[in-house]
GULUMFI-995952 format. One record per residue (C-alpha): x, y, z. Coordinates in pm, whole numbers, plus 32768, in hexadecimal, padded with zeros to 4 digits. Layout:
+------+------+------+
!   xx !   yy !   zz !
+------+------+------+
!    X !    Y !    Z !
...
+------+------+------+
//
This chain:
+------+------+------+
!   xx !   yy !   zz !
+------+------+------+
! 8000 ! 8003 ! 7FF9 !
! 8060 ! 8170 ! 7FD1 !
! 803B ! 8223 ! 8115 !
! 7FD0 ! 8391 ! 8130 !
! 8002 ! 8434 ! 8287 !
! 7F1D ! 8567 ! 82A3 !
! 7F33 ! 8655 ! 83C5 !
! 7FA1 ! 87BD ! 8443 !
! 8106 ! 882A ! 842A !
! 81F5 ! 87B1 ! 8531 !
! 8149 ! 866D ! 859F !
! 8263 ! 858F ! 851F !
! 81E9 ! 8513 ! 83BF !
! 834D ! 8513 ! 8332 !
! 83E5 ! 847C ! 8476 !
! 82E7 ! 8363 ! 8469 !
! 8343 ! 8314 ! 8301 !
! 84BB ! 8306 ! 8369 !
! 8468 ! 8221 ! 8486 !
! 83A4 ! 8135 ! 83A2 !
! 84D2 ! 811F ! 82B6 !
! 85BB ! 80DE ! 83DB !
! 84D0 ! 7FD2 ! 846A !
! 84BE ! 7F29 ! 830A !
! 8639 ! 7F38 ! 82E2 !
! 8615 ! 7FF1 ! 819F !
! 86C1 ! 812A ! 8114 !
! 8608 ! 826B ! 812D !
! 85E2 ! 8378 ! 802A !
! 8514 ! 84C0 ! 8041 !
! 8482 ! 856F ! 7F0E !
! 83E5 ! 86C7 ! 7F54 !
! 82B9 ! 8707 ! 7E70 !
! 825D ! 8863 ! 7EF9 !
! 8247 ! 8961 ! 7DE9 !
! 82A2 ! 8870 ! 7CC3 !
! 8201 ! 88EC ! 7B88 !
! 82BD ! 8832 ! 7A79 !
! 8259 ! 86CE ! 7A18 !
! 83C5 ! 868A ! 79B9 !
! 8424 ! 868F ! 7B29 !
! 8365 ! 8541 ! 7B46 !
! 83A0 ! 84A8 ! 79F0 !
! 84EA ! 8539 ! 79A2 !
! 8567 ! 85FD ! 7872 !
! 85B3 ! 855D ! 771F !
! 8728 ! 8537 ! 76E1 !
! 871C ! 8629 ! 75B4 !
! 86F0 ! 8754 ! 7698 !
! 8815 ! 881A ! 7725 !
! 8835 ! 87CE ! 7892 !
! 874F ! 86A2 ! 7882 !
! 8726 ! 85E4 ! 79C8 !
! 8664 ! 84B0 ! 7A3D !
! 8525 ! 84DA ! 7B08 !
! 851F ! 84F7 ! 7C82 !
! 84C8 ! 8390 ! 7CBC !
! 85E1 ! 8303 ! 7BF8 !
! 86D8 ! 8400 ! 7C99 !
! 8659 ! 8397 ! 7DF7 !
! 8693 ! 822B ! 7D9E !
! 87F2 ! 8276 ! 7D17 !
! 8852 ! 8336 ! 7E51 !
! 87D0 ! 8220 ! 7F38 !
! 8884 ! 8124 ! 7E64 !
! 8777 ! 8016 ! 7E79 !
! 863B ! 7FAC ! 7DB9 !
! 8555 ! 7F99 ! 7EEA !
! 8582 ! 80D2 ! 7FBA !
! 8476 ! 8180 ! 8082 !
! 8430 ! 82C4 ! 7FC0 !
! 8383 ! 83DE ! 8072 !
! 82BE ! 84CC ! 7F8E !
! 829F ! 8601 ! 806D !
! 8189 ! 8708 ! 8059 !
! 80C6 ! 8653 ! 7F40 !
! 7FA2 ! 874C ! 7F76 !
! 807B ! 886E ! 7F06 !
! 80C3 ! 87F6 ! 7DA1 !
! 8070 ! 8904 ! 7C9C !
! 8035 ! 88F4 ! 7B23 !
! 806B ! 89D9 ! 79F8 !
! 80B6 ! 89D4 ! 7885 !
! 81E0 ! 88E0 ! 78C4 !
! 80ED ! 87C9 ! 7928 !
! 803A ! 8742 ! 7A53 !
! 812B ! 8693 ! 7B4E !
! 8004 ! 8601 ! 7C17 !
! 7F91 ! 8541 ! 7AD7 !
! 80EF ! 84C1 ! 7AA7 !
! 80F1 ! 8439 ! 7C0B !
! 7FC3 ! 8356 ! 7BB6 !
! 8098 ! 825D ! 7AFA !
! 81AB ! 8257 ! 7BFE !
! 80B8 ! 821F ! 7D25 !
! 7FE6 ! 8114 ! 7C88 !
! 8061 ! 7FB8 ! 7CEC !
! 7FC8 ! 7F26 ! 7BB5 !
! 808C ! 8015 ! 7ACB !
! 81D1 ! 807B ! 7B6E !
! 8286 ! 7F38 ! 7B10 !
! 82B3 ! 7FD4 ! 79BC !
! 82E9 ! 813B ! 7A1C !
! 836E ! 820B ! 7903 !
! 846A ! 8319 ! 794E !
! 84B2 ! 83ED ! 7810 !
! 8635 ! 8406 ! 7861 !
! 865C ! 828A ! 787F !
! 8564 ! 825A ! 775F !
! 850F ! 80F2 ! 77BE !
! 8421 ! 8051 ! 78B8 !
! 849C ! 8055 ! 7A20 !
! 8418 ! 7F6F ! 7B2D !
! 83B7 ! 803D ! 7C64 !
! 82C5 ! 7F37 ! 7D00 !
! 83C4 ! 7EEB ! 7E12 !
! 83C7 ! 8059 ! 7E88 !
! 82F6 ! 80A5 ! 7FC5 !
! 8264 ! 81FA ! 7F8B !
! 81F2 ! 82D5 ! 80B5 !
! 8152 ! 8426 ! 8070 !
! 8102 ! 854B ! 8167 !
! 8006 ! 865E ! 8151 !
! 7F6A ! 8770 ! 822D !
! 7E15 ! 8753 ! 8189 !
! 7D72 ! 866F ! 8082 !
! 7C98 ! 877D ! 7FEC !
! 7D95 ! 87D7 ! 7EEC !
! 7DF8 ! 8672 ! 7E80 !
! 7D4F ! 85F6 ! 7D3E !
! 7C4F ! 84E6 ! 7D82 !
! 7CFE ! 83EB ! 7C91 !
! 7E4B ! 8418 ! 7D52 !
! 7DA1 ! 8406 ! 7EAF !
! 7CFE ! 82B7 ! 7E33 !
! 7E56 ! 8218 ! 7E15 !
! 7EB4 ! 8267 ! 7F78 !
! 7E59 ! 81E6 ! 80CF !
! 7E12 ! 8321 ! 8197 !
! 7E7D ! 831E ! 830F !
! 7E26 ! 8454 ! 83C4 !
! 7F13 ! 84D4 ! 84D6 !
! 7E7F ! 85C9 ! 85CB !
! 7F27 ! 86C5 ! 86A9 !
! 7FC5 ! 8673 ! 87FA !
! 7F28 ! 869B ! 894F !
! 7FE5 ! 875B ! 8A61 !
! 804E ! 8615 ! 8B0F !
! 80D1 ! 8584 ! 89C4 !
! 819D ! 86C6 ! 8978 !
! 822E ! 86B2 ! 8AD7 !
! 82AF ! 854C ! 8A99 !
! 8332 ! 85A3 ! 8940 !
! 83EE ! 86D1 ! 89DA !
! 8488 ! 8603 ! 8AF1 !
! 84E8 ! 84DC ! 8A26 !
! 8553 ! 8579 ! 88D9 !
! 8551 ! 86F8 ! 88C0 !
! 8607 ! 8759 ! 89F6 !
! 872C ! 8654 ! 89C3 !
! 8746 ! 86C3 ! 8852 !
! 875B ! 8836 ! 88A6 !
! 884B ! 8800 ! 89C5 !
! 8937 ! 8749 ! 88D6 !
! 8909 ! 8853 ! 87C3 !
! 8965 ! 896B ! 88B8 !
! 8A80 ! 88BF ! 8972 !
! 89D3 ! 88A8 ! 8AC4 !
! 89B3 ! 878D ! 8BB7 !
! 8890 ! 8726 ! 8CA6 !
! 894C ! 87CE ! 8DC1 !
! 8954 ! 8920 ! 8D0A !
! 87DB ! 8930 ! 8CD5 !
! 86CA ! 886A ! 8D76 !
! 8582 ! 884C ! 8CB6 !
! 847F ! 87E3 ! 8DBC !
! 831D ! 8778 ! 8D54 !
! 829B ! 88BD ! 8DEF !
! 8387 ! 898E ! 8D16 !
! 8324 ! 88DA ! 8BD3 !
! 81AF ! 88F9 ! 8C22 !
! 81E8 ! 8A76 ! 8C62 !
! 8287 ! 8A90 ! 8B04 !
! 817A ! 89BE ! 8A62 !
! 805A ! 8A8A ! 8AF6 !
! 80F4 ! 8BE6 ! 8AE9 !
! 81D0 ! 8BF0 ! 89BC !
! 814D ! 8AF5 ! 88BB !
! 7FF0 ! 8AB2 ! 8836 !
! 801B ! 89AE ! 8720 !
! 7FAE ! 8852 ! 86B5 !
! 8112 ! 87DB ! 8689 !
! 8252 ! 8814 ! 8741 !
! 832F ! 88E8 ! 8658 !
! 82F9 ! 8A2E ! 8717 !
! 8328 ! 8975 ! 8866 !
! 847D ! 88F9 ! 87E1 !
! 84D6 ! 8A62 ! 8774 !
! 847F ! 8AF2 ! 88CD !
! 8547 ! 89D9 ! 897F !
! 8676 ! 8A2C ! 88A1 !
! 864E ! 8BA1 ! 88F7 !
! 8656 ! 8B4D ! 8A67 !
! 8793 ! 8A7C ! 8A39 !
! 8846 ! 8B8E ! 897F !
! 87E9 ! 8C93 ! 8A85 !
! 8864 ! 8BAF ! 8BA1 !
! 89A0 ! 8B6B ! 8AD7 !
! 89D1 ! 8CE8 ! 8AB5 !
! 899E ! 8D12 ! 8C2E !
! 8AA3 ! 8C05 ! 8C78 !
! 8BAB ! 8C91 ! 8B7B !
! 8B72 ! 8E06 ! 8BE8 !
! 8B5C ! 8DA9 ! 8D57 !
! 8A1E ! 8E78 ! 8D85 !
! 89D5 ! 8E26 ! 8EF0 !
! 88C0 ! 8F30 ! 8F03 !
! 87DA ! 8E57 ! 8E27 !
! 871C ! 8D59 ! 8EF8 !
! 8729 ! 8BE3 ! 8EBB !
! 862E ! 8B5B ! 8DB8 !
! 84ED ! 8AD4 ! 8E5B !
! 837F ! 8ADD ! 8E14 !
! 8363 ! 8C13 ! 8EDD !
! 8485 ! 8CCA ! 8E39 !
! 8447 ! 8C6C ! 8CD4 !
! 83BE ! 8DCB ! 8C87 !
! 8518 ! 8E56 ! 8CD6 !
! 8597 ! 8D87 ! 8BB0 !
! 847A ! 8D91 ! 8AB1 !
! 83CB ! 8ECF ! 8B03 !
! 825A ! 8EFD ! 8B58 !
! 8178 ! 8DD3 ! 8B26 !
! 80F2 ! 8DD8 ! 89BE !
! 7FB2 ! 8D12 ! 89FE !
! 7ED7 ! 8D53 ! 8B2A !
! 7DDE ! 8C4C ! 8B9F !
! 7CA2 ! 8C78 ! 8AC0 !
! 7BAD ! 8CA3 ! 8BE0 !
! 7C7F ! 8DC4 ! 8C76 !
! 7C4E ! 8E8C ! 8B29 !
! 7AE2 ! 8E24 ! 8AF5 !
! 79BD ! 8E7E ! 8BCC !
! 7853 ! 8E1D ! 8B8F !
! 77D2 ! 8F2A ! 8AA0 !
! 76B5 ! 8F6F ! 89BB !
! 76DA ! 8F07 ! 884E !
! 7839 ! 8E68 ! 8872 !
! 784F ! 8CF0 ! 884C !
! 7975 ! 8C00 ! 8846 !
! 7980 ! 8B21 ! 8719 !
! 7A5E ! 89FE ! 86B6 !
! 7AFC ! 89E7 ! 8560 !
! 7BDE ! 8902 ! 84A1 !
! 7D06 ! 8990 ! 83D9 !
! 7E31 ! 8900 ! 8327 !
! 7EFA ! 8951 ! 845E !
! 7E0D ! 8880 ! 853E !
! 7CE1 ! 88E5 ! 8617 !
! 7CA6 ! 8A56 ! 8669 !
! 7BC0 ! 8B1A ! 874B !
! 7B0E ! 8C43 ! 8699 !
! 7A39 ! 8D4F ! 872F !
! 78EF ! 8DA2 ! 8685 !
! 785C ! 8EFF ! 86D2 !
! 7706 ! 8F78 ! 868B !
! 7675 ! 90D5 ! 86C2 !
! 750C ! 9140 ! 8688 !
! 74A2 ! 92AB ! 8649 !
! 738E ! 9376 ! 85BB !
! 7362 ! 9334 ! 8440 !
! 7282 ! 9296 ! 8341 !
! 72CE ! 911F ! 836B !
! 7419 ! 9108 ! 82BD !
! 7518 ! 8FF4 ! 8307 !
! 7683 ! 9069 ! 82EB !
! 7799 ! 8F6F ! 82E3 !
! 7910 ! 8FC7 ! 8300 !
! 7A5C ! 8F10 ! 8351 !
! 7AA6 ! 8E82 ! 81F1 !
! 79A1 ! 8D6C ! 81FD !
! 797C ! 8C6D ! 80E4 !
! 7839 ! 8C20 ! 8032 !
! 77D9 ! 8AEE ! 8105 !
! 7809 ! 8BB7 ! 8245 !
! 7734 ! 8CD7 ! 81C2 !
! 7624 ! 8BDC ! 817A !
! 7639 ! 8B4D ! 82D0 !
! 7614 ! 8CAC ! 835A !
! 74DA ! 8CE1 ! 8289 !
! 744A ! 8B97 ! 82FE !
! 7498 ! 8BF9 ! 8475 !
! 73EA ! 8D49 ! 843F !
! 72B5 ! 8CA8 ! 83AB !
! 72AB ! 8BB4 ! 84D0 !
! 72BC ! 8CCA ! 85CD !
! 71A5 ! 8D8E ! 851F !
! 70D2 ! 8C57 ! 851D !
! 70F9 ! 8C2B ! 8693 !
! 70AB ! 8D91 ! 86F0 !
! 6F8F ! 8D28 ! 87DE !
! 705B ! 8C2F ! 88A1 !
! 716F ! 8D30 ! 88C0 !
! 7072 ! 8E28 ! 8941 !
! 70AE ! 8F17 ! 8827 !
! 6FB0 ! 8FE5 ! 8769 !
! 6F23 ! 8F48 ! 8629 !
! 6FAE ! 9067 ! 8550 !
! 70FE ! 909A ! 8615 !
! 71C7 ! 9050 ! 84D5 !
! 7113 ! 916F ! 8419 !
! 71A4 ! 9274 ! 8508 !
! 72FB ! 91DF ! 854E !
! 742F ! 919E ! 8481 !
! 752D ! 9097 ! 84FA !
! 76A2 ! 9094 ! 84B6 !
! 7768 ! 8F4F ! 84D8 !
! 78DF ! 8F5E ! 84E4 !
! 79F2 ! 8E5D ! 8507 !
! 7B32 ! 8F06 ! 857F !
! 7C7C ! 8ED1 ! 84D7 !
! 7BF4 ! 8F4F ! 8394 !
! 7D30 ! 8F0C ! 82CC !
! 7CFD ! 8D96 ! 82EB !
! 7BFE ! 8CFA ! 81F8 !
! 7AF2 ! 8C23 ! 82A3 !
! 79F7 ! 8B2E ! 821A !
! 792C ! 89F7 ! 8260 !
! 77DB ! 89A6 ! 8302 !
! 785A ! 8959 ! 8467 !
! 7823 ! 8ABE ! 84EA !
! 76AF ! 8AAE ! 84AB !
! 763C ! 8A7F ! 861D !
! 774B ! 8B7A ! 868D !
! 76BD ! 8C90 ! 85B3 !
! 7553 ! 8C31 ! 861A !
! 75AB ! 8C54 ! 8790 !
! 7662 ! 8DA3 ! 874D !
! 7520 ! 8E2C ! 869E !
! 743E ! 8DA5 ! 87AC !
! 7511 ! 8E42 ! 88B4 !
! 752D ! 8F8F ! 8802 !
! 73A7 ! 8F9A ! 87CD !
! 7345 ! 8F2E ! 892A !
! 7462 ! 8FE1 ! 89E7 !
! 74B7 ! 8E9E ! 8A9C !
! 7637 ! 8E63 ! 8ACB !
! 76DC ! 8D26 ! 8A57 !
! 77A9 ! 8C4A ! 8B3D !
! 7924 ! 8C9E ! 8B13 !
! 7990 ! 8B3B ! 8B7C !
! 78CD ! 8A99 ! 8A64 !
! 793B ! 8A4D ! 8901 !
! 7860 ! 89AB ! 87EA !
! 785D ! 891A ! 8691 !
! 7753 ! 8895 ! 85B1 !
! 7694 ! 88D6 ! 8472 !
! 7534 ! 8962 ! 8484 !
! 73EE ! 8930 ! 83AE !
! 72D9 ! 8A14 ! 8368 !
! 7209 ! 894C ! 845F !
! 730C ! 895F ! 8579 !
! 73A7 ! 8802 ! 855A !
! 7513 ! 87DE ! 85A8 !
! 75D1 ! 8710 ! 84AF !
! 7725 ! 8661 ! 84E8 !
! 786F ! 8703 ! 8479 !
! 79CE ! 868A ! 843E !
! 7B1D ! 86CB ! 84EB !
! 7A95 ! 8686 ! 8647 !
! 7BE1 ! 860B ! 86DE !
! 7C9E ! 873B ! 866A !
! 7B90 ! 8829 ! 86E8 !
! 7B7F ! 8785 ! 8838 !
! 7CF9 ! 878C ! 885D !
! 7CF1 ! 8905 ! 8809 !
! 7BE4 ! 893C ! 890B !
! 7CC0 ! 8885 ! 8A18 !
! 7DEC ! 895E ! 89BA !
! 7D18 ! 8A9A ! 89E8 !
! 7C8D ! 8A3B ! 8B31 !
! 7B22 ! 8A03 ! 8ACE !
! 7A52 ! 894B ! 8BCF !
! 7911 ! 88EC ! 8B0B !
! 78DC ! 8885 ! 899D !
! 778F ! 886C ! 88DF !
! 779E ! 8786 ! 87B7 !
! 76A6 ! 86C9 ! 86DD !
! 7626 ! 8580 ! 8779 !
! 7691 ! 84BD ! 863D !
! 77F9 ! 851B ! 8685 !
! 77F8 ! 8464 ! 87D3 !
! 78B1 ! 833B ! 872B !
! 79D2 ! 841B ! 86DF !
! 7A24 ! 8442 ! 884D !
! 7AC9 ! 82E7 ! 8845 !
! 7BEE ! 8386 ! 878A !
! 7C2D ! 8483 ! 88A0 !
! 7D27 ! 842C ! 89B4 !
! 7C8F ! 83ED ! 8B0F !
! 7D72 ! 84FD ! 8BA0 !
! 7CBE ! 8604 ! 8AC7 !
! 7B63 ! 857B ! 8AF0 !
! 7B76 ! 858B ! 8C71 !
! 7BBB ! 8700 ! 8C61 !
! 7A8A ! 875B ! 8B8C !
! 7914 ! 8736 ! 8BB1 !
! 7862 ! 86C5 ! 8A74 !
! 76FB ! 8716 ! 8A24 !
! 7670 ! 8665 ! 88F5 !
! 7551 ! 8721 ! 884C !
! 7452 ! 86C6 ! 873A !
! 739A ! 881D ! 8719 !
! 73EA ! 8983 ! 8737 !
! 72F2 ! 89A5 ! 8861 !
! 73E9 ! 88C7 ! 892B !
! 7510 ! 8998 ! 88B5 !
! 7469 ! 8AD9 ! 8928 !
! 740A ! 8A40 ! 8A74 !
! 7571 ! 89DF ! 8AC4 !
! 7625 ! 8B0C ! 8A23 !
! 756A ! 8C3B ! 8AA1 !
! 7590 ! 8CB7 ! 8C07 !
! 7446 ! 8C79 ! 8CBC !
+------+------+------+
//
């Protein structure tokens, strides 16, 4: 099988491929596909061209010196195409076990047997991968890490690596679990561990400078003194910066970088029934907002609103971080709660986040990316999550350490959402 590891940056997709090659006792070769536009990069150039070269696959096998290496095709979701051909289409032959025993490289100009090669590909998202190419791969999703997993990775791998790179020993600097947790919570907010490794490296360099310069006035590195080395905390606990307020709802979103917590704001004011949407929303999200608006209007009596309230009020929905494009149906219940809060003047619970698609009749439909969204909620310190009842089965993928910190409420209708989201 041809494996495809899909997940946010920094979760170890390339490292996992190297480990597979090491465990199988095979040579490892990496081919970066990010930004490739020319089909000749895959199939090679004909020898009549000046500077002709074989394709990336033949080069990788020549460098590894064997016919059966593990070849990693990195960033397969970032292949481009232009007038020079479509590299993604050229990959179809190489990644099809039924065809790649007679792979034709233009430079060699004769069939080459690649059926013994073990191909592994990586991607951040499958949305940009052509369906025919996706059909040839076995997709294995890799989600972000929990705080406990990051702690173990840091202690067993990142800290020893950075100590060695910076010429320090364990006696020079002592990374306690409390110190690593302080760094994770205050200075990194990511699905993977790349930023965590950079921060640990920065701490090592600053401690090394302190030792070389004999700066006795700087206190020793501990969880309490970490701000002396890294400056003010970058990320405050979510609930300290958020209070229960009218029209502001915490939603959960999935992005290529993992799960994300997004605020949704709604404000109502005198007008003529206009719905204003801002924040660089995609077409699907705009339609979700219109469906949520229709639902709120249809439930005017239950929300104790005048029958003609919408004729005298405009409502403006905004998703902050306007430079980032946003799309998808999973913010439907979030926008409906924001509107209901703005019209009824009832605040929304600040410790609650939600995700789910809404229908015109107020049903809550299941959505994807639940594991990434729940991990993001845990990172941000959310206490309660509202999600569709049909997504209950997805909780099996979430580690117990995360599930114990959160209270899950499974909802089937918007009435249940409003009952649990709005402050009574």
